[in-house]
BADRENKE-626639 format. One record per atom (N, C-alpha, C): residue number from 1; atom name; x, y, z. Coordinates in steps of 0.2 Angstrom, whole numbers, plus 2048, in hexadecimal, padded with zeros to 3 digits. Example, Ala and Ser with C-alpha at 12.3 -4.5 7.8 and 13.67 -1.06 7.14 Angstrom:
<pts>
   n atom east north  up
   1    N  842   7E4 827
   1   CA  83E   7EA 827
   1    C  842   7F0 827
   2    N  840   7F5 823
   2   CA  844   7FB 824
   2    C  840   800 827
</pts>
This chain:
<pts>
   n atom east north  up
   1    N  3BC   5F0 447
   1   CA  3BD   5F1 44F
   1    C  3C3   5ED 451
   2    N  3C4   5E7 44E
   2   CA  3CA   5E3 450
   2    C  3CF   5E2 44B
   3    N  3D0   5E8 447
   3   CA  3D5   5E8 442
   3    C  3DC   5E8 445
   4    N  3DD   5E9 44B
   4   CA  3E4   5E9 44E
   4    C  3E6   5E1 44F
   5    N  3E1   5DD 44F
   5   CA  3E3   5D6 450
   5    C  3E5   5D2 44A
   6    N  3E1   5D3 445
   6   CA  3E3   5D0 43E
   6    C  3E3   5D5 439
   7    N  3E8   5D6 435
   7   CA  3E8   5DB 430
   7    C  3E4   5D9 42A
   8    N  3E1   5DE 427
   8   CA  3DC   5DD 422
   8    C  3E0   5DA 41C
   9    N  3E6   5DC 41B
   9   CA  3EA   5DA 415
   9    C  3EB   5D3 415
  10    N  3ED   5D1 41B
  10   CA  3EF   5CA 41C
  10    C  3E9   5C5 41B
  11    N  3E3   5C7 41E
  11   CA  3DD   5C3 41D
  11    C  3DB   5C3 415
  12    N  3DC   5C8 412
  12   CA  3DA   5C8 40B
  12    C  3DF   5C3 407
  13    N  3E5   5C3 409
  13   CA  3EA   5BE 405
  13    C  3E8   5B7 406
  14    N  3E6   5B5 40C
  14   CA  3E4   5AE 40E
  14    C  3DE   5AC 40A
  15    N  3DA   5B0 408
  15   CA  3D4   5AF 404
  15    C  3D6   5AE 3FD
  16    N  3DB   5B2 3FB
  16   CA  3DD   5B1 3F4
  16    C  3E1   5AA 3F3
  17    N  3E5   5A8 3F8
  17   CA  3E8   5A2 3F8
  17    C  3E4   59C 3F8
  18    N  3DE   59C 3FB
  18   CA  3DA   596 3FC
  18    C  3D7   594 3F5
  19    N  3D7   598 3F0
  19   CA  3D4   596 3EA
  19    C  3DA   593 3E6
  20    N  3D8   58D 3E4
  20   CA  3DD   589 3E0
  20    C  3DA   587 3D9
  21    N  3DD   583 3D5
  21   CA  3DB   581 3CF
  21    C  3D6   57C 3D0
  22    N  3D0   57D 3CE
  22   CA  3CA   578 3CF
  22    C  3CC   572 3CB
  23    N  3CF   572 3C5
  23   CA  3D1   56C 3C1
  23    C  3D5   567 3C5
  24    N  3DA   56A 3C9
  24   CA  3DE   566 3CD
  24    C  3DA   562 3D2
  25    N  3D6   565 3D5
  25   CA  3D1   562 3DA
  25    C  3CD   55D 3D7
  26    N  3CA   55E 3D2
  26   CA  3C6   558 3CE
  26    C  3CB   553 3CC
  27    N  3D1   554 3CA
  27   CA  3D5   54F 3C8
  27    C  3D8   54B 3CE
  28    N  3D9   54E 3D3
  28   CA  3DB   54A 3D9
  28    C  3D5   546 3DC
  29    N  3CF   548 3DB
  29   CA  3C9   544 3DD
  29    C  3C8   53E 3D9
  30    N  3C9   53F 3D2
  30   CA  3C9   539 3CD
  30    C  3CE   534 3CE
  31    N  3D4   536 3D0
  31   CA  3DA   532 3D1
  31    C  3D9   52E 3D7
  32    N  3D6   531 3DC
  32   CA  3D5   52E 3E3
  32    C  3D0   529 3E2
  33    N  3CA   52A 3DF
  33   CA  3C5   525 3DE
  33    C  3C8   51F 3D9
  34    N  3CC   521 3D4
  34   CA  3CF   51B 3D0
  34    C  3D3   516 3D5
  35    N  3D7   519 3D9
  35   CA  3DB   515 3DE
  35    C  3D7   511 3E2
  36    N  3D1   514 3E5
  36   CA  3CD   511 3EA
  36    C  3C9   50B 3E6
  37    N  3C7   50C 3E0
  37   CA  3C4   507 3DC
  37    C  3C9   501 3DB
  38    N  3CF   502 3D9
  38   CA  3D4   4FD 3D7
  38    C  3D6   4F9 3DD
  39    N  3D7   4FD 3E3
  39   CA  3D9   4F9 3E9
  39    C  3D4   4F6 3EE
  40    N  3CE   4F9 3EE
  40   CA  3C9   4F7 3F2
  40    C  3C3   4F4 3EF
  41    N  3BF   4F8 3EB
  41   CA  3B9   4F6 3E8
  41    C  3B9   4F0 3E3
  42    N  3BE   4F0 3DF
  42   CA  3BE   4EB 3DA
  42    C  3C0   4E4 3DD
  43    N  3C5   4E3 3E1
  43   CA  3C6   4DD 3E4
  43    C  3C1   4DA 3E8
  44    N  3BD   4DF 3EC
  44   CA  3B7   4DC 3F0
  44    C  3B2   4DA 3EB
  45    N  3B1   4DD 3E6
  45   CA  3AB   4DA 3E1
  45    C  3AE   4D4 3DE
  46    N  3B4   4D3 3DD
  46   CA  3B6   4CC 3DA
  46    C  3B5   4C7 3DF
  47    N  3B7   4C8 3E6
  47   CA  3B6   4C3 3EB
  47    C  3AF   4C1 3EC
  48    N  3AA   4C6 3EB
  48   CA  3A3   4C5 3EC
  48    C  3A1   4C1 3E6
  49    N  3A3   4C2 3E0
  49   CA  3A1   4BE 3DA
  49    C  3A3   4B7 3DB
  50    N  3A9   4B6 3DD
  50   CA  3AC   4AF 3DF
  50    C  3A8   4AB 3E4
  51    N  3A6   4AF 3E9
  51   CA  3A2   4AC 3EF
  51    C  39B   4AA 3EC
  52    N  398   4AE 3E8
  52   CA  392   4AC 3E5
  52    C  392   4A6 3E1
  53    N  397   4A6 3DD
  53   CA  398   4A0 3D9
  53    C  399   49A 3DD
  54    N  39D   49A 3E2
  54   CA  39E   494 3E7
  54    C  398   492 3EA
  55    N  394   497 3EC
  55   CA  38D   495 3F0
  55    C  389   492 3EB
  56    N  389   495 3E4
  56   CA  384   492 3DF
  56    C  386   48B 3DD
  57    N  38C   489 3DE
  57   CA  38F   483 3DB
  57    C  38F   47D 3E1
  58    N  38C   47F 3E7
  58   CA  38C   47A 3EC
  58    C  388   474 3EA
  59    N  38A   46E 3EC
  59   CA  386   468 3EA
  59    C  386   463 3F0
  60    N  382   45E 3F0
  60   CA  381   459 3F5
  60    C  388   455 3F5
  61    N  38B   454 3FB
  61   CA  391   450 3FC
  61    C  397   455 3FC
  62    N  396   45B 3FB
  62   CA  39C   460 3FB
  62    C  39E   460 403
  63    N  3A5   460 404
  63   CA  3A7   462 40B
  63    C  3A9   469 40B
  64    N  3A6   46D 410
  64   CA  3A7   474 410
  64    C  3A9   476 417
  65    N  3AB   47C 417
  65   CA  3AD   480 41E
  65    C  3A8   486 41E
  66    N  3A5   487 423
  66   CA  3A1   48D 424
  66    C  3A5   493 426
  67    N  3A2   499 426
  67   CA  3A6   49F 429
  67    C  3A7   49E 430
  68    N  3A3   49A 434
  68   CA  3A5   499 43B
  68    C  3AA   494 43C
  69    N  3AC   491 437
  69   CA  3B2   48C 438
  69    C  3AF   485 439
  70    N  3A9   483 438
  70   CA  3A6   47D 438
  70    C  3A7   479 432
  71    N  3AA   473 432
  71   CA  3AC   46F 42C
  71    C  3A6   469 42C
  72    N  3A4   468 426
  72   CA  39F   463 425
  72    C  39D   461 41E
  73    N  399   45C 41D
  73   CA  397   45A 417
  73    C  390   45C 415
  74    N  38E   45E 40F
  74   CA  388   460 40E
  74    C  383   45A 40C
  75    N  37E   45A 410
  75   CA  379   454 40F
  75    C  373   456 40B
  76    N  371   45D 40C
  76   CA  36B   45F 409
  76    C  36C   466 407
  77    N  369   468 401
  77   CA  369   46F 3FF
  77    C  362   472 3FE
  78    N  362   479 400
  78   CA  35B   47C 3FF
  78    C  35D   483 3FB
  79    N  358   487 3FA
  79   CA  35A   48D 3F6
  79    C  35E   492 3FB
  80    N  35D   492 401
  80   CA  360   497 406
  80    C  364   493 40B
  81    N  363   48D 40C
  81   CA  367   489 412
  81    C  36A   483 40F
  82    N  36F   480 413
  82   CA  372   47A 411
  82    C  373   476 418
  83    N  371   470 417
  83   CA  372   46B 41D
  83    C  379   468 41D
  84    N  37C   469 422
  84   CA  383   467 423
  84    C  384   462 428
  85    N  387   45C 427
  85   CA  388   457 42C
  85    C  38F   458 42E
  86    N  38F   459 435
  86   CA  396   45B 438
  86    C  399   455 43C
  87    N  395   450 43D
  87   CA  397   44A 441
  87    C  391   445 43F
  88    N  393   43F 441
  88   CA  38E   439 43F
  88    C  387   43B 443
  89    N  382   43C 43F
  89   CA  37B   43E 442
  89    C  37A   445 444
  90    N  37F   449 444
  90   CA  37E   450 446
  90    C  37E   454 43F
  91    N  378   458 43E
  91   CA  378   45C 439
  91    C  376   463 43B
  92    N  379   468 437
  92   CA  377   46F 438
  92    C  374   472 432
  93    N  370   477 433
  93   CA  36D   47B 42D
  93    C  371   481 42D
  94    N  374   483 427
  94   CA  378   489 427
  94    C  376   48C 420
  95    N  376   493 421
  95   CA  375   497 41B
  95    C  37A   496 416
  96    N  378   496 40F
  96   CA  37C   495 40A
  96    C  382   49A 40A
  97    N  380   4A0 40B
  97   CA  386   4A5 40B
  97    C  38B   4A4 411
  98    N  389   4A0 416
  98   CA  38E   49F 41B
  98    C  393   49A 419
  99    N  393   497 413
  99   CA  398   492 411
  99    C  39E   496 40F
 100    N  3A4   495 412
 100   CA  3AA   499 410
 100    C  3AE   496 40B
 101    N  3AE   48F 40B
 101   CA  3B3   48C 407
 101    C  3B1   485 405
 102    N  3B2   482 400
 102   CA  3B1   47B 3FE
 102    C  3B7   477 3FF
 103    N  3B7   472 402
 103   CA  3BE   46E 404
 103    C  3BE   468 3FE
 104    N  3C4   466 3FD
 104   CA  3C5   460 3F9
 104    C  3C2   45A 3FC
 105    N  3C0   455 3F8
 105   CA  3BD   44F 3FA
 105    C  3C2   44B 3FF
 106    N  3BF   449 404
 106   CA  3C3   445 409
 106    C  3C7   449 40E
 107    N  3C5   44F 40F
 107   CA  3C8   453 414
 107    C  3C6   452 41B
 108    N  3BF   450 41B
 108   CA  3BC   44F 422
 108    C  3BF   448 424
 109    N  3C0   443 420
 109   CA  3C3   43D 423
 109    C  3CA   43E 425
 110    N  3CE   442 422
 110   CA  3D5   444 424
 110    C  3D5   447 42B
 111    N  3D0   44B 42C
 111   CA  3D0   44F 433
 111    C  3CE   44A 439
 112    N  3CB   445 438
 112   CA  3C9   440 43D
 112    C  3CF   43C 440
</pts>
């Protein structure tokens, strides 16, 4: 009915061109996944392992920075929480995973 709009021969050529080499498509996906693994997934896993080691190695007296930017000294440790003294007589309970970094000893005194 609408043969005058699209020629039948032209439509058939387009379908033939759409088929490509399936091996090339699979190879492209494998290369793309390998690049994603090397640039995104692997470094993220490395950072996660480093942070887990840092959290596991926390001890009483360590000077830390939380993910919120609070600087303090650890006074008490629990399985899930850490008590941090941020000023004289001011203590906060913080989740262990919220510890972003361990500072060198004496850093808090140099900040005052």
